[in-house]
N, C-alpha and C positions, 0 to 999 in steps of 0.2 A: 536546456541547459543539462550536461550531465551530473550526475550525482557525483560527489566527491567524498573521500576519506573524512575530510574535515567537516563535510555535512553530517555525515554518520556518526562522528565523535560529538558534534554539537548536539545532535539528536539524543545521545545517551549511550552508545556503544563504546567500549573500551578501545584502545588503540588496536589490540591484537584482534578483536572481534571485528572492528571496523575495516581492517586491512583484508581479512578473510571473507567479509561478506562484499566488498568492493570487488576482490578478484572473482567471487562468483558472478556478480552483476556483470562484469567486463568480459567474462567467458561467454562467448556466444553459444557454445555447445551446453552449457549449464540449463537446464529447464527452470523456467520461470517458477514453478511450484516449488522446486528444490531451495531457491534463493528465499523465498517468502517462508516455507517452513522452517529454514535454518534460523532466520530472523525471528520468527515465532518461538522456536525452542529457547532462544537467549531471552526475549522479552517476557516470556511467560512467568519467569522467577523474578522479574522487576515487581518491587512492592508497588501498591498504588501510589499516586502521585500525592505529595503533600506531608508524607512521613519523612521529614527532614533528619530525623535521628538516623535513618538507615540509608538514604539516597538523596541525591538531589531532586527538586521538586519537578524538573522538567522531563524525567523519565517515566513513560506510560507503559504500564503492563498490557501484553497482547493476550487477547482472548481466542485468537484464532483468525484463519484466512478466511475472508468474505469476499463477495463478487457483487458488481452491479452489471445488470444486463439492460440491453435496450432494443425494444421490438423493432425499431427503426434502423438498425445497423445488422449487417451481417459482415463481420470481419474476415472470417475464413472458414474453412471446414473444421479447424481445430478449435477455435475460440467460438465460433458461431456468433452469437449475439451477446456475448461477455465484452464489456468495454472497459472495466477496471476490476482489479484485485487489489486488496488492501489488508492491513492487519487491524483488526477491530481493537481500538485502544480504549473503548467504552464510551465514547461520546463523539457525536457526529462531527464535531468542530475540534476535536483533540488531534495534535499533530501525529501523523502515523506514516509508515513506510508503504508505499503503494506502486503498483505497476499500471501504467496507462497502455492498455492493449492496441487502442487505436494509433497511438503515437509511437508505440514500441520503446517506451522508455520507464525507467524507475525513478521516483521522486520521493520527497518528503513534504507533507502538508496534509490538511484535513481532506477526508473524503467528501466532506460537505461543501466545501470550497469547490473541489473538483466538480462535483455533481452539479452545482449552481451554474458553474461555467458551461458544463457539458448541455445542460437543459437550454441555455441562451445561444448556443452556437451549433447545435445538432440540426439534422435535417428538418426542414419546415414541413408543414402540412402532414404530419404524423398522427394518426389517431391513438398511437399508443405512446406511453412515456417511459423513461428508464424506470426501473425497479430494483430495489436493492434484495439481493439473495443471499441469505445467511448460509454459511458452511457449504458452499458448492464446489469448492476447490480444495 
């Protein structure tokens, strides 16, 4: 299901930033890296969760764009074996903005949940497994 402005606002972006981010996501000429870097540029200033004096507890600080690669996949010559790009929000199961390279969609959820689903549905009989690669994009 495509990501919506409502999804982005519920995640923690204000209305203006959510609109700009959604416009970038829907613009097929906009590189994925630009979208994630823009989201990171906003989220890196969000205070860590739990500091309710300054922000709602559901906003997660971004620590940068990271990738998951899978030796069993070769997506194409650009992505090679990168299967997921996501914003590191500090914990495997914290909500984050991600880009699923295989499905060519943006989503909001934890990369840990995505990773578990991927491991259970990826190509069988592969002697290599997916690996998390920090700071590759």
